[in-house]
N, C-alpha and C positions, 0 to 999 in steps of 0.2 A: 207319768213315768207307766211306762210299759212293765206289765208283770211278764217275769221269764217263763219261758214255756218249758211246762213240764211234761214228762212222757212215761209211760208204764211200758214194760218190755214183757211179751209173752213168748211162750215157746208153743208154736201151733204146728200140730200134726195132721197133715193138710190129707193124707190116705184116710184116716179115720175122723177127721174132721172135730177133733177135741184140741183145746188148747190148757195151758196152766200158765198162772203169773208168776214171773220171776223176779220182777223189781216193779216199784213204783215210785213216784216223786222224784223223778232222775232228771237231771238239766239234759239239755239235748246231746250235750257233747258225752255225759256219762253213758246215755241210751245209746249213742253210735258206739261208744267203745264197746259197751257189752255184746252188742250186735256182732261187732268185727270180731271181738277176742273169743267168745263162746260159739258163734255161728256154725264155723267149722267142725266142731267137736260133737254135734247133733247127729241122731240116728238119720238114716235116708228116709226122706220124705218129711222131716222137720225142720222148721225155720224159726229163727227169733224174729219177731216183729215188734217195732216201736210203735206206739199209738199215743196221739196227744190228749193229755190230760186237760181239763179246762180249770182244774181247782187242786190244790195239795189234798190228798187223800187222808187218811188216818192214820195214824202211828203203828197200828199194828201191822203185824207181817203181812207182805203184799198177797199171800197164799189165802188169807183170812179176810183181806178187802172186799166188802161187798161193793163197792164203789166201783172197784177195777174190774168185776164182774160186769157189773150195769155198763160201765164204758165199753167193754169188748161186746158186750150184745146189741149197744144201739151206736156207737160211734166206730167201731173197726171198718165196716164196709166189707166183712167175711160173710158170703152167703153160701149156702145156707148158714145160720149161726153156729157156732160150734159149741160144742158140749164142754163144760168147765170139768177139769179133772185135778185134783189134789195130787200134787207130787211132793213127797216128804225124802 
């Protein structure tokens, strides 16, 4: 049986090469809905990106999840690696 694909969603600010984690442990459909619903409301230069997770992350808030930060750093394909910024 195949494991469901999980996604984490980040807000990526390309002009300053920074990101914050918006959500994690999302199904592909949930992540796509987030991107479609909220992507158009972001500041100019920012976009929502869904990145594949290889396993379920901790139950802590996405902003506090160190596994999410590791995934963005090593699996996002963004170069140079963006800086993490906490958004409250």
